[in-house]
N, C-alpha and C positions, 0 to 999 in steps of 0.2 A: 504493500500500500504506499504510494510516493504522496509524502506529507506536503499538501499545497501550503500555500503562504498566505494568509489575510492580509487586507491592506495594513500599514504599518499604522494608519490612526484607530485602528480598531483594537490594537495590541494592548492589553491589559499591562501596567507596569508589575513590575515583581516586586515581592516585600523583602525587604532588608532591615535590619536595625540600624547597620552602619552602610549605608550606600557608598561607592567608591566613585559614584558618578551623581550630580546634581539630575533634578526631573528634567530639565531642559538638556541636558547633555545624553541625558539615556534615549530621549527621543531623537535626538542627532544622531546618536549611535545605532538607532535601529533603521534610520532611514540610509544610513551609509551602509550597514550590510545588507538591508534589503536592494539597495541599487547594484551590488556585487552579485546579487542572487539571480542567475540566469541558465537553469536547467537545460539541456540541451535534449532531454528524452531519453537519454541511454540507461538502458537498465543494468547496474550494476550491483552485484551479489557482496554485498560487503561482510555479510554475515561470518563467513569464514575467516575473513583478515580480524575482525573484531574478535571472534576465539582465539586467534593467534596472539593478537595484543594483550589480551585479558591472560591468557598464559603467562605470556612474557612479564607482564607487570605484579600479578599475583606471585610469581617465584622471584622474583628482584626485590619486592618488597619483604618478601618471608627472610631473604638472605639478610636484608637490612637488620630485622630482629634477631638473626643469628648470630650476627656480628656484636650487638650491642646487648643482648641477652645473655650470650655465651653457649646456648642450647640450639641443637636442630629441632624445631617444632615438624611434627610427622603431618603431613597434610595431602593426601590422595587427590590429585588433580586429573581431570580427564584429560587424556593426549588430544586435544581437538585440533593439534597441528596435523591430523594424518588423514584428515576428510581428502576426498577424491578431487574434490575442484578446488584445492587450496593453492596448489602450485599455479595454475592457471590464473586465479584470481589475483595473487600476490605479483605476479608476472606482469600484468597489464596495468597495473599501480604502481609499481618500482618507481618508475619516472618522475611522478607526481609528490610520491613519498618523501624520496631522496631531494627533491627541490623545497618542500616544507621545512626538511630537516637543516638544510642548508640556510634557508632563509630565518629560522630560529635561532641558528648556531652565529651566524653573523650579525643580526640584529643585536644579540645578548651581548656579544663580544663589543659591539659599538656602541652601546648603552643607547640604543632607541627606545622610545617610549612605546609601554607594552600596548597601548591602545592601536598605535600605528603600527605594530609590528601583526597585531591579531588581524588588521585590515587588510595588511599585504597578505596572509595567509587566505582570506576570504577572496580575494581576487584571484590566488592561484585555484582556488577550488570553487570558480563562480559557476561551473558546468555541471556541478554534482549537484544530489539532493540533499536534503539538511542533513540526514543522518550519515550521509557518505563523507559530507564536509567534515564531519567531527571526528570520525573514524579514521580518516586519513591524518587529520592531525596528530590523533592519539597514537599511530602506529609510527607516525615521524619520531616522535619522542618516544615511543617503546624503544628505538632503534637505538638511539645515544642512551637512554637509562639503562638500557639492559645490556648492551657493551661494557659500560661503567661497572655494573655488577657484575657480570661475568669474566673482565678482568679481577676483579676482587676475590673472586671465588677460585680461580684458578691459576693464580699468579705464583704461587708459592711451591706449583710442584710443574709449572710449564714453563720453559725459559721465553719462548716466544712470548708467551702472555705476561712473565716478568720484565722482559725490555719495554715492552707497549706500556705497562703499568707505569712504570718509572717514568716515562715520557710523560704520563698524566698525572703523575703527583700521586699515585694511590698508596704507596706503603708510607708515604707521609702522612696521608690522610688517615688510615686505618689505624696507625700509632697516635692518634689522638682523637680517639673515640669520644672520650669525656666532654673536651667542650661543644664537640660537633653534634652530640645527642639532641640537643633542642631542635638544631636545623632538621636532622631527619626525620625527628618526630612530627615535626610541622609539615615536612615535605610528605611524609605518609601518608598523615589525615586528609591533605589536600588530593594526592593521588586517589585516595578512596573514594574521597566526595566526588572525585572527576570520573570515576569508574561507576558509580551509582547512577550519576546523571545519565552518562553515556548510554548505561544498559537500559533505561527507561527511553530514551528516544528511539534507539535500536528496535526495543520491544512494540513501539507505536506503529513501526513499520511494518512488524512483523501479523499485524493483527489481520485476520483474514476477513476480507472484502465481503465474502457471501453472507455474514453475519454482522457486519457492523460498517456503517458509511459514515461521510462526515458531517453529515448533517445532525447526528446522533450528538448531544450537547458536551458529555465528556469528553468526546474524542474532538470535537470542534474548540473547545478550552485548550485542551492540550496542544492542538496545531497552534493556536493562537500564541502560545508561550515558547513553542520550540526555538524558534529564531533568538530570541533572547538566552534561551538555555544554552544554544550552542555558542553563542559569541560567548557569554562569561565560562563557558567549559574550555573553549580553546584559548580564550585568554588566560585562565589558570593553568593549561598546557604550556603556554609562553612565560609563564611566571615560575613553574617548575623547571622546564628547561633551562633556564636561565640561572635557576641556583645550582644546578649541576654542571653548565658551562663555567660559572664564575668560579666553582668550589675548587676546580681542576687548574684555575689560572693564577690565582689570589695569592699564591706563593706559600706562606705560613700563619695567615691569617684566619684563624679557625673559628673565632668567635661569629655570633648571628648578631647583624645588627638590630635596632629596634625596628627601623622602617620595614627592614624584611622580614621580621616576625608579625607585625602589623597586617602586611600586605598577605602573606601566606594564611594566616589565621582568618581575614578578613574574606579572602576567597573561598575558603573553606565554608564559612558561615553562610555566605552566599548560596554557594552551590548546594549546601545542606537545605536551604528553604526551598530553592528550585526544585530537588530533589522531594522534598514532602509534595510539593503541589502537582508534579508531574505523576508521583506514585498513586498519590490519591485518584487522579482523572484515570490512569493505568487501572486500578483496582476496579473502578466503575466499568468500564469500559470490558473488561474481563467477567465482571458479572452482569451487564448486558448481554455478550456472546453466551454465556453460559443459561442464562435464560430463553436465549433463543434457539440454542442448540436441544436445550431440555424439551422446549415446547416442539421443536421438530421430532426429535426422538419419541416423545408421548406418542405424537400423530402416527409415526410409523409403526411404534407397538400396538396402537388400537387397530390399525390397519392389515396388522400382521394376524390379529385374529380374527377377521373378517375373512380371510384367505383359506383355502383348501391345501392342505399339505399331505405329502406321502408320508412322513413321519412326523415325531414332535420335536425334533433337533432344534430347527429354525426358532422355536416358540419358545424353548428352553434356554437356548443361548440367549436371546434376547431378554430375557428375564432375569438370568442368573449370571452368565458371563459368556461374553461374546468374543474373547479371544483364545490362543491355543498355548499361550505362554506359562500357564499353571493348571493344577487339577483343582476345580472349584468346588469339589464337594468332599464331605468328610464322612466314610461309612462308619456309622454307630455300632455294628455289629464286629469289624475286623480291626476298628480304629487306625483305619488307613485312609489317604489321600486317593480320591478316584475322578474319574471325567465324567462328564455327562452323558457317555455311550452307554452308561449302565443303564441308564432310563429309556433307551431309546424303543420305540415302539410298545411301551408298556402304558396301563394306567398309571398315572401319576397323580397323588395327593400332595398339594402343596400346603403344608401347615404353617399360618402366616402369623406370628404373634410379635408384640413387643418383648422385651427383656424381663417384664412383667408377668410371668407365666405362672399361675396358680399350681402348686404342688399336687392340690387334689385333680384337677384337670389333666396334669402330666401324667400322673400314678395312673388314672382310670385309662388315658388314652396307651400308655405302654403295657398295660392288663390284656385290652382288645386287641393291641398289635401282637404282642408274643402269641395270644391264643391261636389267632389266624396264622401264624408261622409255624406252629405245631403240627398243624393239617397240610402239609406242603402239597399232597395231591389235590386238596380241594380249591375249586375255583376262588374263593375267597383271598385265597392269598397272593393271586396273580396281580399285585397292585405294590409299586412300591411309596414311601413317603419319604419328603423333603421337608425339613424345616427351613424358612425363609425369614430369618428375624428381621423386622422393621425397626430402623432408628432413626431418630432425627439427625440429616448429614450436618445441619447449622451448629448443633451442639459438640462441641469438642469431645472426642472418645477419650476417657478416662480410665485409670485403673481400677477403678471398681464396678465400671461396664464392663471391663473386658474380665474380669473375675465373675460377675454374673453369668455372662455368656457363655463362658467357657465349664461353669458348673451346670448349665443347663444342657449344654452340648455332650457333656461327658455321660449324662443320667439319659439320653435318646439313645433307642436302638437301632433307629431308623437313619437314613441319609441326612446331612445337614449342610448348608452352605459355609463353607470352611472361614469365612468371616462375615460379618455384616457390611464390613467397607465393600465389598464386592457388589452388593445392590445399588444400582445405579439411583439418581435423585427422580429421573422420570420414570423408573419402575416403581419407587416407593409412591409417587401419584398418581400411577395405573391402580395400584392394588387399593389405593384409598378411595380414589375416585368411581373407579368402574366396579370394582370388587367390594366397594362399602366397607372395607375393613377400618375400624376405630379403637384398635389396642387390643380387643377382645379378640381370642385365636377363633380363625376362620379356618375352614377346609376346602379348596378350590382344586375340584377333580377336573383333569385333563385327560382325554382319550388317549388312544395310542397315536393318534394324528396330529395331538396338540389343542384340539378343541375343547372349550369348556364345555364338557359333560354336567356337571352342577355347580352353580354359583357358592354352595358353603355345604357341604355334607357334614360340617360338625355335629348338626342336630340329628342326621342319621346314624351317624357314628355312636353317639349317647343313647339313642333309642333302642336301635336295633342290633349294633356293634358290627363286627366283620359281616353278620348276614345280609348286609345291605349292599354288598357286592354287587355290580360295580361302581357304585356311589351314584349314581346319575339321577336326574330329575324324573325319569319315568321310573326307575325302580324306587325311588320315593312315592311317588303316585302309586303303585302297585302295592306298596306294603300298606298304606293307609287305606287302600280297598278292601284288603284282608284282616284289618285291625278292628277291633270291637272295645266299646267302655266296660272294660272288665280289669278284676284286680292283678291279673299277669300284666297288663299293660303298665299299670301304677309302680308294680315291685318287681318286674322282670329283671335278673341279673344283678339284684341286690341281697336279696335275702332268701333264701331257700325255705327257712322255717316258714314264713308266712305262706310260701305256694303250697307247703305241705297243709297247712291248715285249710286250704282251699281245697284242696283235692279230699279233703276228709269232710266236707260238705259244711263245716263249722259257721258260726256267725263270727264275724271278724270287724272290729272297730280299727280303722287307721285314724289316727288323730293328731292335731297339732297345734303349735301356739307356744308363747312363753309366759304365761300367766300360770304360776304353780297352784294358785288357790282355784283356779277353775279346773284344773288338771285332778287336784284331790276330789274336788268335789263329783267331777265326770265321770272318774272310773270308780269312785266309791259307789255311784249311784248306777251305775251301767251295770256293776257286779249284782247289785242288790235286785236291779229289774230282772236280769237274766237267770239269778236264782229264783226268782218269784215265778218266771215264766217256763221256768225249767228247760232252758234252750244251752248248748253247749257255746260259749262268748270268749274269744280270745282278742286283746289288745293289744296294739303296737303304737309305742310314741314315736313320730318319725320329725319332729322338730319343727323347725321353722326357716324360710329360705333367706332370712338374714339374722343379724342379732348374734351370734356364734356364742358369746360368752353367756347370754341370758340361754340359750338352750343346753349348755354346759351344765348349768346350774339347776335346770329344771331335770334333765339326765339324772344327775348326781342325787335329787330328791326321790327321783321315781325311782330310783334303785334302791335307794336307802329305805324308802318305805314300802317298798315292793307293790308300787301301785298298778304297774303293768310291765309288760315287756318292752324295751327300748333299744335302740342302736348307741351301743358304747363306742364305736368308732364313727368321727365327726365326718370322715370322708363319706361312707354310707348316707350319712343326711346330705349331704352336699350332693351326693349323685342323685338323689330322690328327687329334689328339687330340680337340678339341672337338668334332668331327664322331662320334668314337667314342663317346665321353661321351652325346653326344645323343641318340644309336641307344638306348644305356641307358635314358636319361631318359625318349625317346619311348614305349617300351614300356611302364615304371611308368607312365606317366601315363594308357595306355590301359588299364592293369590285366592287362598279359600278360606280365610281366618274367620269371614262372617259370612260365610254360606249357614243354609239351615242345617246344620251339621250338629245332631245331639250330643255327641261324641266330644266336638269341639267345644259347645257351651259347657260340657260339665268340666274339663279340663280348665277353661276360663273361670268357673267358679272357684275352682281349688287354688289357683292363683289370686284369686282376688279375695279370698275369705283369710288367704295367709297375710295379705297386708293389712287386713281391717282388725286381725284379733285370734281368736281360737276358732276349731273346726273339727268337724268328724266325719269318716265316710263309713257307713254300715254295708258290710257286704254278707250273703249267703252264699257260700263256697268263692264261686269266680265272678258271681253277679253282684253290681254294685246296686243296693235298694235306694239308699240316701245318701245325698251329697248336702251336707247343711253346713250352716254358719253355727258358731258356738251359742249364738243367742237365740238360735230356736231347736238346737239338737239337745242342749242339757234341760230346757223346760219341757220337751216332749217326755224325755226320760221321767223328770220328776214329777208328770201328770201321767204317770202308768196305770193309774188308778182310772182315770178314763176312757182307756182303750184295751184294759185287759180283758174286759168281754168280749173283745174282737179276736184275740189272740187265738181263742179256740175255733173261732168259725174261718178267720182270713188267714191264719198263721202269721209267727211272730213278726216276719219281715214286712208283711204287706199293712198289718195292723200298724205298725211304726211309720210306716212311708206315709199311711192315710193321716194320721195325727198331726205328723209333724208336718205336711203337706197345707193343714191347716194355719199352724203356726207361722209357716212361712209367710202364706198368702198376707195375713195380718201385720207380720214385722217388716216383710219384704227387705232384707239387709241391700245395703249400698254396696257397690263394685268400685275396683278401684286396680288399675295396674301400672306398674312403674318401669318404663323401658330406659336402662341406662344409656348415656348417649355413645358409650364405647360397644352397643350391641349392634350397632352395623344398620342393616334394612329395619327401619321403624314403620309401622304402618301409619298411614296420613288420617286414617280414623278408626273406630271401633264402636261395635255395637254390644251394649250391656246384656251378659249372658242372662239375666233375669225378667228385664223388660222390653230387651229387643229393641230399645232404641240407641240412636247413635250419642256415643257419651262427651262430654266437654274434654277438652285437652288442655292442661295446667303445665306449668314448668315448676319444678320443685328442686330444691338444695337439700341433699342430705348428707349428714356426716356420718362417715363409715367406720371409724376407728377399729370399732367391735369385729369388723370382717377379717381384721389383719392383713389388710391391704399391704403388699410390699413396695417398700422405697422406691418411688419412681424414678426410672432412667431416661424420659423421654420427655 
């Protein structure tokens, strides 16, 4: 990108605390250098030359530190001098570099004014672009400065170098390092400032024109300041070269004058200010380019999912890692790095989560995954799972995040992305916007051709486990058609004891809530009613979907007082409620949450009652008889005397259901649902399972310390 010049009248003044020119002089200087600028349109690749110059000055500055500090600092420098086009590039520019070098040396020896010397250099490089002018002047300086320190480096071991060093008074200079230390410190500071500004100017020329044009404010601002930056940098080069020239011709005067010290420090300060301004604009340009590239990559990724592919490799490369320079996956079973080819033409389940991964969720997933792998001949085992950790790339990656990531990765038996930083920013955006990821784990299913077979199979996994293979939306719909509102749907895969009760045809109360007094009264009353009605009754406390600490206390009380059966393992409580919520989310995902589906209405009732307080479900064997709120179930039991006559006629289950229905019609419990923002797909509206009217939507803020949420990393 050739840096064009704005009219001198539009150039903003550079800020400097101690300007070496007045404002009027600054304007005159700008007009003078603008008048010398007459680029002929030639394309000059100055990057190889700049790399060579940078290498020379880095090594020369390093040798200065060696001389004065007495130790060799280890520094690995890329061998940029071996670029293929370097020789040709330097060959075409040697003549002008030599002319600039001679001009600087001649003017320095003659005591010429630094401004006039700088203008003379601008006249020599008038046909070049701004960045080329600067690099050519810097190359001329590097020629002399590099030669000076090369002789200093080898004169003690090479006779030719020794003879040349004597001519340039190097032995005498190196024997007086003490008095010269301030001079070289000031000189090194200036050279570093020169290199900083030059890197910025060259970097602007390397910006890709496909993503940024000169009408972008950050770039236009930088372009406006480039002529001034180039002037002061070349002028600093002249001052630095003069120091080296006078150093080898000043006999035995080794002190630095006040004027020299002031000039070097002032120039370094001015260049520092210039660099800060240019660097700020360069960073803004990089940010602009990055955003444009991300938008382009994001759209390409979206388009990729709309195409037909022979296998899933293009899609997986675009999502995980596109290059071939490393193995992007970690195999949790072998603990070795592997390539994406292990996923070729397979059903792939992308487990997407943040680093805040609930241990309850993780342990259940591991159990389901391992169970499916035990049956290697079964169809259910023909899938691969890959964990894609999603982190905010704008937040610096710190040690505690690394520890959290490694801890999760070590636990997972499936494939994981080697490191979260492999996932590009546009992929994260796609996952959030298209796949509706909101930090709560989702399980996106890709078929063997890379097509999305299900936008989130995590609900299927919780409800039916690996028997939901191949985890497609069609499979999800089929499983629902085969289901019914029964006890097995509620407790499947959680507790075999409850399922055994159902097989025996017993009456069963599943109940929940965190009100211990209600629990005492309910269990005692239920036992007394069952005894009076002479029916076999079992009760199981299943806790609450939130407020884990209150559930623990209630469980402890139930156990100590032997009120009923309850789950001692909190994971079982978590899984029960997660499966219920998954049933609701599954229906929402299928677009059938508010159909006239009696089973769905019952699921919504339980979830709503859980938010409102206590509740109970009465089953006879597998059949669900009553699904009631605590405010109606307990009174119905307490009023046993009012319906006990019907037990002999209708049976205990029907008699209880009919009386509870009367109380329910009077009480009409209120329904409420809470959807965490992290849940992903949230319905626009919902109907009340009690009255079938549309429910109002509210925004609620809930403190959740008790849920044991892990420290946030995102």
